[in-house]
N, C-alpha and C positions, 0 to 999 in steps of 0.2 A: 459394868453389868447393866444391860439395857432392859431388864425386867425387875419388877418389884421383889425385894428380898424377903418380904413377909407373906408371900403367897402360901395358901394352905398346902399341907403335905398330901402327896398323891402316891399311890402304889400301883405299879403295873406288874402283873404276875404272868408267868408263862401259861398258867392254867387259864387265866382270863383272856389272854391274847391269842393263844393257839389251842387251848384245850388239853395241853400236855401237863400231867402232874409234875410238880417241881422236882420231886425226888428221882424222877426218871431221867432228868437232864444232867449229864455228867459235868458240864461246864458250870462252875459255881455261880459266876456272875450273870449267867443267862436265866437264872431261875426267877428272880424278881428284882424290881427297882423301887426304891422308896426315896422321895426327896421333894423339895418345894420348887424345883425348876418348873417352868410353864409347859409341861409335857402334856400331850393329849393322847388318849387311847386310840387304838386302831379303829375301834368301833365308831368313835366320834369323827376321826379323820375321814372315814369312808362314807359318812352321811352325805348324800347328794344335796347340793344347794337347792335344786329344784324342789326337793321334798321339804326342806327347812323353810324356804321362803326368805325374803330379805330380813324380816323381823326375827326369824329364828336364827339366822346366821349371826345377826348383831347380838342377840341375846347370848349365844354360845361364846362369842368373842369377849363380851363384857364380863360374863361369869368366869371365864378361864383366866383373863388377864386382870380382872378387878379394876378396870379403868373405863369409864363411860365414854363412848364415842358414838358418832352417828355414821351411817353407811349409805352409799349410793349404789346404783344398779351395776356399776362396773365390776365390783367384786362379787356381788350376789350371783352374777351370771357365770362364774367359774364352775368347774365340774363338781367339786366336792369341798367340804369344809376344810379338809387338810390343806388343800392348795390355797384357799383364801387365807388360812391361818399362816401359812409359810410366807405369803406376800406381805401381810400386815404386821406380824409380830415384831420384826426388827425396828419398826418405826412407830409402833402404837403409842408409846409414852412420849414421843418427841414432837409429833406433828398431828394436825387434824387431817381428816381424810383427803381434802384437796391437796395439801402439801405432800401427803404420802404419794398420791398419784403423780405429782410433779417429780418427786425424788425418784420414783421407780422409772418414769419415762427417761429422766436424765441418765440414770444408771444403765438402762437398756441401750440408749444411743451411744454412750461411751463404750459399752461392750461391743457393739457392732463395729464401731470405729476401730477398736483394737484388733478385731478379727480381720478387718479389711486390710489393715496396715502390716500385719504380722507375716503375711505371705506375699512374696514378690518373686516372680519368675521361678516358681517351684522351689524357692528357698525360704526357710523360716528365719526371719531377720533378728530375732531376739531369743534369749534363753528364758526370759521371764514371761512365760505364757501361763496364765491362770487356767485352772481346770474349767471345762465347759459347763459342767454340772456339779452340784453338791447335794448330799443327802441331809436335809434338815431333820435332825433326829427328834426335835421337839414336836414338829408337825408330822413326822414320819412320811415325808414326801421328797422326791428328787426334784430339784428346781434348778433353773439356770443360775450360774454363779453370781450374776449381777444382782440377783434378789437378796442373796445372803452376804454379799461382800462387806457391807457396813457392819452387820452383826458379827461377822467373822473376825473383824479387827479386835473385838473385845471378847470373843468367845474362844473356845478351844476346838481345834480341828484335829481330826484323826484320819489317818490314811489306812485303807485296808485292801487286802488282796485275798479273795477266796477262790480265784480261778485255778490255783495250783494246789490240788489235794492229791493224795496218793492215788495211784492208778485205779485200784478197785474202789476207792472211795469216791471217785469222780464219776458222776453219771450224767450223760448228755440228755437229760430230760429237762425241758425248759418250762419254767413256771411263769404264767402271766400274773402280775401283781399290781395292785393299786398304788404301791409305793412309787413306782415310776410311771404312773398313769397308763399302764398297759401299753407303753410305747414299744417295747420289744420283749420277747421271752427271756427270762433271766435264768442262766444255768447255775444251779445250786447243787453242791455235793449231797449225796444221799443222806448223810447224817448231819447236815447243816440246815438251819432254818433262819430266814431273814428276820423274823420276829424275835427269835432268841438272840441273834446278833444285835438287834436293836436294843434290847434290854441290857445286854452286856456293855455296850458302848455308853449307855446312859449311866451305868454304874461306874464307868471310868470318867465321869464328869465331862462328857463330850457333847457339844451342841451341834456340830456339823461334821460330816464324814464324806470322804471320797472312797467309794467302794467300787472296785473295777467293774464288776458285772452289772452294777446299777447305774453308774455314772459314765461309763465308756460304752457307747452304743454297740449292741451286739447284733449278730445276724438274725434275720427273720422278722424284723420289726415293721411297723407301718411306714417308717421312713427309711427303708432299706436303701433307697436310691441316694440318700444323703450320707450313709454310713462310710463309704469309701472316701468321700470328700472330707468328712470329719477326721477319719483315721490318718489322713495325710499330715495333719497337724497334731492330733491328740497323741498318737502312738510315739512319735519321736520325742515329745516333750513330757512324757510321763515322769522323767527324772525331776522336773521342777515341782510336780505335785508331791513327789516323795521327799523333797527337801525338808518338809515338815516332819515332826516325829511320826513314825509309822507304826501302826498296830497291824500285825498280820495274823488273822484268825486261823490258826493252824490246830489240827488235832494230830499230835505226834504219836505214831505207833512204831513198834520195833522195826518194821520193814519200810518205814516211810522214806528213809534216806537212800534206799536203793531204787526208789521209783523215779522214772524219768519226769514225772509230774511234781517231784519234790521242789518246793519253792526255792530252796537254797541252791538247786542245780539248774534252774531255768536261766537262760541267757538274759532275759529282760530284768531279772533280779539285780543285775549289775547296776541298773539305774535306780533300783528301789531301796538299796541298802542305806541305812542311816545309823549313826552311832547312838542316837537317842531312841532306838526302836523299842516298842512295847510289844511283847508277845501276847496275843489274845488267845482265847480258847483254853484258859487254864482249868485243869481238872483237879489240881492238887497232887498229881503224880510227880514222882521224882524227876522224870525225864524233862519236864517243863522247867524245873529249877536248874538242872544240870547244864542246859544250853540256854542260860538266861541272856548272855551277851550275844547278840545276833552276828556280830563281826567275827567272833570266835568260831561260831558254827560255820559261817560262810567260808572261812579260811580253811576249814577241813574238807571242803568240797573241791575236788580237783577236776572233775569232769562236768563242765557246764553243757547242758543239752538245749536243743532248739528245734522248732518245727521245720524251719527251712533255713537255707544259707542266707537268704535275704534277712530273716529275723536276726541272725547272728551279726550281720553287718550293721543293720539299723540299731541294734542294741548298743553298739559302741558310739553311735553318733553323738549322743548327749554328753558322753563322758570325755570325749577327746577335745572339748573346748575349742571348736572351730569358730570361724568368723560368722557362720550361720549354720543351720541344720537342714540337711536334705529332707524333703517330705518322705512319708512312708507310702509307697505305691506297690500294692500287692502284685501288680502286673509286671513290675520291673525285674530284670534278671539280677542275680547276685553280683555279676561282674559289673553291670552298670551302676549298681548301688555302691560298690567298692570304689569305682572311679569317681563318683560324685563325692564320696566321703574324702578321698584324697584331695579333691579340688578345694574343699572348705577347711581342711585341717590346717592348724597353725604351722608355720614353717619349722619351728623348733620340734614339734611333735612328729611331723613328717620326716624330718632329718633323722631323729632318733629311730624311727621305725625302719628306715632304709639302712641305717648304720648297723642295727642289730639283726636285720633280716634283709640282706642285700639281694637275695634271689628267692624265688618260690621254694617252699619246702616240699617234702614228700609225704607229709602227714604224720611222720614220726616225731616224738618228743625227745629232745636232748637237754640235759641240765648240766 
């Protein structure tokens, strides 16, 4: 544990964070959080550093973490207090400010080196690709993974997916949020709320999370020109992210499993399944307990759906244990993607594939 265990108790409530009365929120763990983890409120995280001034930023840090440090202009010039807090908290008790700056510079350079080396001739050279971003739940900010990687070694990481909700539950209204620094519009289902999910994950004793819509760059952001380049690496290696215990914030309804947006029927879910999965969004209803084991539920789903044939091919890339992973290129045809997948597949896997399927099928299933 990299923070003091005797910090004062703090309570975050849905009423204080979002203005929603707790009894109106069906997910029990989204109503409030109480604990002595060094969590800050959204109101504090959103405070502009320019308004606080350097002395104000330092005061907030020392009050929150109960450990006196001095500050220089480097961190004071960041956008808001939440981002400063996310940078400094993992190192606050270990180093003085000068050493913290050195540690962050070293971590950033190592991260850049990793991203340079992982892609060679449009092939991903390793399966062990860390996520590009993480959601620091204590700071309530999305930050580059290299900022939290040291803290994550001793913390608890949770993986989440809210992109796949039932058809009528998913609305394509995109919200700008300070959590990701307003980098891109975040698609949130109509009955979901990022602040409520934040409280729920804190109740699950989580310090860092990877949530698809927050940490995987979405369309329409200020860096849209970089999104397709990021997706070449990030989409095929989602399976490595989900190798950790995954929590999937679902709201299960009677017609959920018939929807094409059902998480258990999406082709990308093949990468995301883990035996240690935790189902989020529990309301106390029996259906949440009935389908407690995620692999049991997944095995009931016979028809996996996908947006494009390219997605279906790319969704298999991580699972077939090839020598490398083809990049995800939305402009590529499904035939080209399949050919590249065959090129990198291990001989034994390719041999079994052609043994069981020696010629193209006609789309019908035979058992």
